[in-house]
C-alpha positions, -999 to 999 in steps of 0.1 A, spaced: -143 387 193 -120 358 189 -120 340 159 -110 303 158 -86 303 129 -62 330 135 -48 319 170 -14 316 172 3 289 191 43 292 189 46 251 182 83 242 170 86 225 138 95 188 136 129 186 130 138 149 124 131 145 86 151 175 79 182 160 101 172 121 87 174 139 49 211 158 61 230 126 72 211 101 36 228 135 18 261 133 37 264 92 34 255 100 -3 284 123 -8 307 107 14 304 68 -9 302 92 -43 330 114 -35 367 104 -57 396 108 -37 422 116 -65 456 124 -58 477 147 -72 493 135 -105 525 146 -108 561 136 -120 590 123 -95 622 131 -110 653 114 -95 689 137 -103 711 114 -118 731 112 -85 713 102 -50 726 92 -19 700 70 -7 698 48 -44 678 14 -42 688 -16 -63 667 -26 -89 661 -63 -91 666 -70 -129 629 -83 -137 630 -81 -175 622 -47 -175 630 -25 -211 662 -6 -208 664 28 -226 695 41 -230 707 80 -238 745 85 -239 760 119 -239 759 120 -276 721 124 -269 721 90 -286 691 65 -278 694 30 -271 670 2 -266 681 -33 -266 719 -17 -271 709 -9 -307 704 29 -318 674 42 -323 668 75 -345 642 100 -323 618 97 -350 617 63 -348 613 64 -308 572 57 -304 577 27 -330 604 7 -314 589 14 -280 556 -1 -287 574 -27 -305 597 -36 -278 573 -31 -254 538 -55 -269 561 -87 -271 570 -83 -231 548 -101 -205 567 -70 -183 559 -36 -195 584 -19 -167 610 6 -183 639 21 -174 655 47 -185 693 55 -179 705 84 -189 738 107 -191 737 138 -167 746 158 -196 718 149 -215 686 168 -225 657 167 -206 635 172 -238 647 136 -245 639 122 -214 607 138 -216 599 120 -249 612 89 -241 585 93 -207 557 103 -232 566 75 -257 567 51 -234 531 62 -219 518 59 -256 534 25 -260 517 9 -229 544 13 -203 533 5 -168 560 22 -148 587 42 -162 620 39 -139 649 62 -136 683 48 -128 709 64 -108 740 64 -99 752 67 -59 780 92 -57 
């Protein structure tokens, strides 16, 4: 005795809708993915064999001398007033580029503080000036 409802047929499922959904998900994730570069600081040592000359485009120059003094526009700035001085200097400029020129015996702490203060003041770029050996 054979019942009509219990007959088993070996049917393969239709995979076309599943493949369509997978391709739509793939396209969705490809379009919404953010390709982010690793953020890091490119540090150039005080002497470089392949230095590039920067044309003076009205960039703000910050100097650290061998005594650890910070000079902005050839005026000595106290370390505590660095944030305010950079903000005031960059506020009136259309070119928000900062050039850092430091003595090779200067402290790394001062360099990092200047970089941080320039970022807070709205600098668009910060270049470290080196000399050829």
